C-alpha positions as CSV (number, residue, x, y, z in Angstrom):
1,M,-57.3,-131.2,158.3
2,K,-56.7,-134.7,156.9
3,K,-55.9,-133.4,153.5
4,L,-53.7,-130.6,154.8
5,I,-51.8,-133.2,156.8
6,D,-51.6,-135.4,153.9
7,K,-50.1,-132.4,151.8
8,I,-47.6,-131.5,154.5
9,D,-46.4,-135.3,154.9
10,S,-45.8,-135.5,151.2
11,N,-43.8,-132.3,151.2
12,I,-42.2,-132.8,154.5
13,S,-38.7,-132.0,153.3
14,N,-39.4,-129.5,151.1
15,P,-38.5,-126.3,152.3
16,E,-40.3,-124.4,149.7
17,L,-43.6,-125.4,150.7
18,D,-45.9,-122.3,151.3
19,V,-49.5,-121.8,151.9
20,L,-50.2,-120.7,148.4
21,Q,-49.1,-124.2,147.1
22,I,-51.2,-125.9,150.0
23,A,-54.1,-124.0,149.4
24,S,-54.0,-124.5,145.7
25,A,-53.7,-128.4,146.1
26,L,-56.6,-128.3,148.4
27,A,-58.6,-126.1,145.9
28,M,-59.2,-123.0,148.3
29,S,-57.9,-119.6,148.7
30,H,-55.3,-118.9,151.0
31,R,-57.5,-116.8,153.2
32,K,-60.1,-119.5,153.5
33,L,-57.2,-121.8,154.2
34,Y,-56.0,-119.6,156.8
35,G,-59.5,-119.2,158.5
36,K,-60.2,-122.8,158.9
37,V,-56.8,-123.8,160.3
38,K,-57.0,-120.6,162.7
39,A,-60.4,-121.6,163.7
40,L,-59.3,-125.5,164.3
41,T,-55.9,-124.7,165.8
42,G,-55.5,-121.3,166.8
43,R,-52.5,-121.0,164.8
44,S,-51.8,-119.5,161.4
45,V,-51.1,-122.1,158.5
46,V,-47.3,-121.4,158.9
47,E,-47.3,-122.0,162.5
48,F,-49.0,-125.2,161.9
49,I,-46.9,-126.4,159.3
50,R,-43.8,-125.4,161.5
51,D,-45.1,-127.3,164.6
52,Y,-46.3,-130.4,162.6
53,R,-42.7,-130.7,161.0
54,I,-41.0,-130.5,164.4
55,K,-43.4,-133.2,165.9
56,K,-42.8,-135.3,163.0
57,R,-39.1,-135.0,163.5
58,H,-39.3,-135.8,167.0
59,A,-41.5,-138.6,166.7
60,C,-39.0,-140.4,164.4
């Protein structure tokens, strides 16, 4: 999760960031990434990214 969050943080203002880019940066398939995020958070990767960005925006 730490690597995922770091990748989102480093691209927080990039609206083009997508699951395939993140999966590639983490050296895993998008299916594997989806499965891990879903198991840990109960949300899809896209939902996780969206919710994380919203929380970061409100924290500033």
